[in-house]
C-alpha positions in Angstrom: -22.4 -43.6 65.4 -22.4 -47.1 67.0 -24.3 -47.5 70.2 -25.4 -50.0 72.8 -28.7 -48.4 73.7 -31.2 -50.9 75.2 -33.9 -50.0 72.8 -36.1 -52.9 73.9 -36.4 -51.3 77.4 -37.1 -47.8 76.1 -39.9 -48.7 73.6 -40.8 -46.5 70.6 -39.1 -43.4 72.1 -36.0 -45.4 72.4 -36.3 -46.4 68.7 -36.6 -42.7 67.7 -33.5 -41.7 69.7 -31.4 -44.7 68.7 -32.2 -44.1 65.0 -31.1 -40.5 65.2 -27.9 -41.3 67.1 -26.8 -44.0 64.8 -27.2 -41.7 61.8 -24.6 -39.2 63.1 -21.1 -39.8 61.6 -19.5 -37.1 63.8 -18.4 -35.1 60.7 -18.7 -31.6 62.2 -20.7 -29.9 59.4 -23.1 -28.8 62.1 -20.6 -26.8 64.2 -20.6 -23.5 62.3 -24.4 -23.4 62.2 -24.9 -24.2 65.9 -25.6 -20.9 67.7 -24.4 -22.2 71.1 -21.2 -23.6 69.6 -20.6 -20.3 67.8 -21.0 -18.3 71.0 -19.4 -20.7 73.5 -16.8 -22.6 71.3 -17.3 -25.8 73.4 -17.6 -29.2 71.7 -20.2 -30.4 74.2 -22.3 -27.4 73.3 -22.5 -28.5 69.6 -25.0 -30.9 68.1 -22.5 -33.8 67.7 -21.3 -33.3 71.2 -24.8 -33.4 72.5 -25.6 -36.5 70.5 -22.6 -38.2 72.1 -23.8 -37.1 75.6 -27.4 -38.4 75.0 -25.9 -41.7 73.7 -23.8 -42.1 76.9 -26.7 -41.3 79.1 -29.0 -43.8 77.3 -26.3 -46.5 77.5 -25.9 -45.9 81.2 -22.3 -44.7 81.0 -23.0 -41.1 82.1 -25.3 -39.6 84.7 -28.2 -37.5 83.4 -27.3 -34.6 85.6 -23.8 -34.4 84.2 -25.2 -34.1 80.7 -28.1 -31.7 81.4 -26.2 -28.4 81.5 -25.1 -28.9 77.9 -28.4 -30.3 76.7 -30.4 -27.5 78.4 -28.4 -24.9 76.5 -29.6 -26.4 73.2 -32.1 -24.0 71.5 -33.5 -26.9 69.4 -33.3 -24.5 66.5 -32.5 -27.4 64.1 -29.9 -25.4 62.1 -27.8 -28.5 62.4 -30.5 -30.5 60.5 -30.2 -28.1 57.5 -26.4 -28.5 57.5 -26.2 -32.2 58.2 -25.2 -34.3 55.1 -26.2 -37.5 56.8 -29.8 -36.5 57.5 -29.6 -36.8 61.3 -33.2 -36.0 62.7 -31.7 -34.0 65.6 -35.0 -32.2 66.2 -36.8 -35.5 66.9 -33.9 -36.6 69.0 -33.7 -33.7 71.4 -37.5 -33.4 71.7 -37.8 -37.1 72.5 -34.9 -37.1 74.9 -36.4 -34.2 76.8 -39.7 -36.0 77.0 -38.0 -39.1 78.2 -35.7 -37.4 80.8 -37.9 -34.9 82.4 -39.3 -37.2 85.1 -35.8 -38.5 85.8 -34.1 -35.1 86.4 -33.7 -33.1 89.5 -35.0 -29.5 89.6 -34.6 -27.1 92.5 -37.9 -26.0 94.1 -37.7 -22.4 92.7 -36.8 -23.7 89.3 -39.8 -26.0 89.4 -42.2 -23.3 90.4 -40.9 -20.9 87.7 -41.1 -23.6 85.0 -44.6 -24.7 86.1 -45.7 -21.1 86.2 -44.7 -20.6 82.6 -46.2 -23.8 81.4 -49.5 -23.1 83.1 -49.6 -19.5 82.1 -48.1 -18.8 78.6 -50.3 -21.3 76.7 -53.5 -19.7 78.1 -54.2 -16.2 76.9 -56.9 -15.6 79.5 -54.3 -16.3 82.2 -51.3 -14.7 80.5 -53.0 -11.4 79.6 -53.7 -10.1 83.1 -50.2 -11.0 84.3 -48.6 -9.4 81.2 -50.6 -6.2 81.8 -49.5 -6.2 85.4 -45.9 -6.6 84.4 -46.1 -3.9 81.7 -47.6 -1.5 84.3 -44.9 -2.2 86.9 -42.1 -2.2 84.4 -41.0 1.4 84.9 -40.8 0.8 88.7 -39.1 -2.6 88.5 -36.6 -2.0 85.7 -34.0 0.0 87.8 -34.1 -2.7 90.6 -31.5 -5.5 90.8 -34.0 -8.3 90.0 -33.2 -12.0 89.8 -32.6 -13.2 86.2 -35.9 -15.3 86.1 -37.8 -12.1 86.6 -35.6 -9.6 84.8 -35.6 -11.5 81.5 -39.4 -11.7 80.9 -39.9 -8.2 82.1 -37.3 -6.9 79.5 -39.3 -8.6 76.7 -42.7 -7.2 77.6 -43.8 -4.1 75.6 -44.5 -1.0 77.7 -48.1 -1.1 76.6 -50.1 -4.2 75.7 -52.5 -3.8 72.7 -56.1 -4.9 73.1 -57.3 -8.0 71.3 -60.7 -7.6 69.4 -63.1 -10.5 69.8 -63.0 -13.0 66.9 -65.9 -13.9 64.7 -66.1 -17.6 63.9 -66.0 -17.4 60.1 -64.4 -14.8 57.9 -65.7 -15.1 54.3 -63.3 -15.1 51.3 -63.3 -12.2 48.9 -64.5 -13.3 45.5 -64.5 -16.9 44.6 -63.6 -19.2 47.5 -60.4 -21.1 46.8 -59.9 -22.8 50.2 -61.4 -23.1 53.7 -58.9 -23.1 56.5 -58.8 -23.1 60.2 -56.5 -20.5 61.7 -54.5 -21.4 64.7 -54.9 -18.3 66.9 -52.0 -19.1 69.2 -51.4 -18.1 72.8 -48.8 -15.6 73.8 -49.0 -14.0 70.4 -52.7 -13.1 71.0 -51.6 -11.1 74.0 -48.3 -9.5 72.8 -49.2 -8.9 69.1 -52.9 -9.5 68.2 -52.4 -7.5 65.0 -50.6 -10.6 63.5 -53.8 -12.6 63.5 -55.9 -9.7 62.3 -53.5 -9.2 59.4 -53.4 -12.9 58.6 -57.2 -13.1 58.3 -57.2 -10.0 56.1 -54.5 -11.3 53.8 -56.2 -14.7 53.5 -59.5 -13.1 52.7 -57.9 -11.0 49.9 -56.6 -14.3 48.4 -60.0 -16.0 48.3 -59.6 -18.0 51.5 -62.4 -18.5 54.0 -61.0 -18.4 57.5 -62.5 -20.3 60.4 -61.4 -19.1 63.9 -62.4 -22.3 65.6 -63.4 -21.4 69.2 -62.7 -24.8 70.6 -59.0 -24.7 69.7 -56.1 -24.5 72.2 -52.4 -23.6 72.2 -50.4 -25.8 69.8 -48.6 -27.3 72.8 -45.1 -26.7 71.4 -44.0 -24.9 74.6 -44.9 -27.8 76.8 -43.5 -30.4 74.3 -40.1 -28.8 74.1 -40.0 -28.4 77.8 -40.6 -32.1 78.3 -44.1 -31.7 79.7 -45.6 -34.6 77.7 -49.0 -34.8 79.4 -49.5 -31.0 79.2 -48.6 -31.0 75.5 -51.0 -33.9 74.8 -53.9 -32.3 76.6 -53.6 -29.2 74.4 -53.0 -31.2 71.3 -56.1 -33.3 71.8 -58.3 -30.2 71.8 -56.8 -29.3 68.4 -57.2 -32.8 67.0 -61.0 -32.3 67.5 -61.2 -28.6 66.7 -59.6 -28.8 63.2 -61.3 -31.9 61.7 -63.5 -30.1 59.2 -61.1 -27.7 57.4 -59.0 -28.1 54.2 -55.9 -26.8 56.0 -54.7 -25.5 59.4 -52.9 -22.3 58.8 -50.3 -21.1 61.3 -48.6 -17.7 61.4 -45.9 -18.6 64.0 -43.1 -20.8 62.9 -42.8 -22.5 66.3 -46.5 -23.3 66.3 -46.5 -24.8 62.9 -43.5 -26.9 63.7 -45.1 -28.0 67.0 -48.2 -29.2 65.3 -46.2 -31.1 62.7 -44.6 -32.9 65.7 -48.0 -34.3 66.9 -47.2 -37.8 65.5 -44.0 -37.8 67.7 -46.0 -36.6 70.7 -48.6 -39.4 70.3 -46.2 -42.1 69.3 -47.7 -45.4 70.2 -50.9 -43.8 71.5 -54.4 -44.3 70.1 -54.4 -40.8 68.6 -51.2 -41.4 66.5 -52.9 -41.8 63.1 -55.3 -38.8 63.8 -52.2 -36.8 64.7 -50.5 -37.7 61.5 -53.6 -36.7 59.5 -53.8 -33.3 61.2 -50.0 -32.7 60.9 -50.3 -33.2 57.2 -52.9 -30.4 56.9 -50.7 -27.8 58.8 -49.3 -25.1 56.5 -47.6 -21.9 57.2 -49.4 -18.8 55.9 -46.6 -18.1 53.4 -46.7 -21.7 52.1 -50.5 -21.8 51.6 -50.5 -18.4 49.7 -47.5 -19.5 47.6 -49.2 -22.8 46.6 -52.6 -21.3 45.9 -51.1 -18.6 43.7 -50.6 -15.3 45.5 -52.8 -12.3 44.5 -50.3 -9.5 45.3 -51.3 -6.2 46.8 -50.5 -2.8 45.1 -46.8 -2.1 45.4 -45.6 0.5 48.0 -45.8 4.1 46.8 -42.1 4.5 47.5 -39.2 1.9 47.3 -39.1 -0.2 50.4 -36.1 -2.4 51.4 -37.0 -5.3 53.7 -34.5 -7.5 55.5 -36.1 -11.0 55.8 -35.3 -12.9 59.0 -35.6 -16.7 58.7 -37.3 -18.1 61.8 -35.6 -21.3 62.7 -38.7 -23.4 63.0 -39.8 -22.2 59.5 -36.4 -22.5 57.7 -34.9 -25.4 59.5 -37.7 -27.5 61.1 -40.2 -27.0 58.2 -37.7 -26.3 55.3 -39.5 -23.1 54.3 -37.3 -20.3 53.0 -38.4 -19.3 49.5 -42.2 -19.0 49.9 -42.2 -15.8 52.1 -39.5 -14.3 49.9 -41.6 -14.9 46.8 -44.6 -13.2 48.4 -42.6 -10.1 49.5 -41.0 -9.8 46.0 -44.4 -10.2 44.3 -45.7 -7.4 46.5 -43.0 -5.1 45.0 -40.6 -5.1 47.9 -36.8 -5.3 47.7 -35.8 -8.3 49.9 -32.4 -8.1 51.5 -30.4 -11.1 52.9 -28.6 -10.7 56.2 -25.4 -12.4 57.0 -25.6 -15.6 59.1 -29.2 -16.2 58.2 -28.9 -19.8 59.6 -28.1 -18.6 63.2 -30.9 -18.5 65.7 -31.9 -15.1 67.2 -31.9 -16.5 70.7 -35.7 -16.5 71.3 -36.5 -20.3 70.9 -39.7 -20.4 72.9 -38.8 -19.8 76.5 -35.1 -20.1 75.9 -34.5 -16.4 76.4 -36.0 -16.7 79.9 -34.0 -19.7 81.0 -30.7 -18.8 79.2 -30.7 -15.0 79.1 -27.0 -14.5 78.6 -26.7 -16.7 75.5 -30.0 -15.4 74.2 -28.8 -11.8 74.5 -25.6 -12.5 72.7 -27.5 -14.1 69.9 -30.1 -11.4 69.8 -27.5 -8.6 69.5 -25.6 -10.5 66.8 -28.8 -11.0 64.8 -29.8 -7.4 65.2 -26.4 -6.2 64.0 -26.6 -8.5 60.9 -30.1 -7.3 60.0 -29.2 -3.6 60.5 -26.1 -4.0 58.3 -28.3 -4.8 55.3 -29.4 -1.1 55.1 -33.0 -2.2 55.2 -36.0 0.1 56.1 -37.6 -2.6 58.2 -37.4 -6.2 59.0 -40.0 -8.9 58.2 -40.2 -12.3 59.9 -42.7 -15.2 60.4 -42.6 -15.8 64.1 -43.7 -13.8 67.2 -40.8 -15.1 69.3 -38.2 -13.9 66.8 -40.1 -10.6 66.3 -40.1 -9.8 70.1 -36.5 -10.9 70.6 -35.1 -8.9 67.6 -37.1 -5.8 68.4 -35.5 -5.7 71.8 -32.0 -5.1 70.2 -32.9 -3.3 67.0 -34.1 0.3 66.3 -35.8 -0.6 63.0 -39.4 -1.6 62.8 -39.9 -5.4 62.9 -43.1 -6.7 61.4 -44.6 -10.0 60.7 -44.9 -10.9 57.0 -48.7 -10.9 57.3 -48.7 -7.4 58.9 -46.5 -6.0 56.1 -48.7 -7.5 53.4 -51.9 -6.2 55.1 -50.4 -2.7 55.1 -49.8 -3.0 51.4 -53.4 -4.2 50.7 -54.5 -1.1 52.6 -52.4 1.2 50.4 -50.4 2.7 53.3 -47.5 5.0 52.8 -45.2 3.3 55.4 -44.5 6.4 57.5 -44.2 5.9 61.3 -48.0 6.0 61.7 -48.4 3.1 59.3 -45.8 1.2 61.3 -47.6 1.7 64.6 -47.6 -2.0 65.2 -44.0 -1.6 66.4 -44.0 -2.2 70.1 -43.2 0.9 72.2 
């Protein structure tokens, strides 16, 4: 797409955005894979429509506030990247545009307070945990009330009871010969809502000869702040991780959004002194399924009865990181029948905090995803992202487990009755 963007005034961020915009040929292959276009059927709510809007804003032909309603509805799921024959790096474009535009946009006071509250709470488990416990305790009383959407949406996603998180040791030794030494990104909201994912990840890695270091100095990956346009907040968190994970072979992530966020560190530190260090760390980041697949997976005993598993592709694993086959190979090697849902490429509507800011679209996508997963006839659903897991479970009456949780149960020789699936939120 031809443009007249004043790149020289915008610097390196301008170069990133201009490169992505000029790669788009407006072909429309992205339309059927874009969740907001599928739901809303509006050209400006499609990737190519948003690319045009960003071009017009950067050229000075369109006011930022006119474009923002359409740009804010983008989930940044990057399904369009998978579908695009021209290789448009849309993920880089939308992330960079949000970083560039945040200080220029107008937000109403209540919106600013709500946004700031999320950015200063969710990435910090020690802050989020007491608030989540309070919300879970008040949920039965508040649920019948006509609450405003900014309060109703997060309340609906909270489980009725929050599990306790056991304290972490610093090093978990490999079983048998050590094949790798990895740092595990412990995450933030996941530690509060589903600590069993980290416990299961450590167990599965140990079973596969991997020494796991739960680095105490680490922080949230910063993806929540990055995708919300909070550049300095994201950088502050990322700098802690640049230091924390220097002495490991790999950094293992068990949340698709976190892995994708850490791989975006070079974009976050573009033109900064830490840029090369950020590139080095990003190259070491591997999703749990990828690491096990590359090392050579030591499968657990197969289940004692046939088990049909519908696998849900988290967008930031399938589209942003290009990982689809590795988790499926692990599940099949473990003796499970893996079922494929319709519309695998469509986002479930979680997308970080999207389901809090755009609850109507998120609900439509969540229900659509749940219907497709249930239609497979599966016994349970597996996925690789806490956001997807929480979102899908809200609309589905099947157990939804993280891939690591499912593999850990198999290593323990469970029978997969309802007791074994007690990780399902109430």
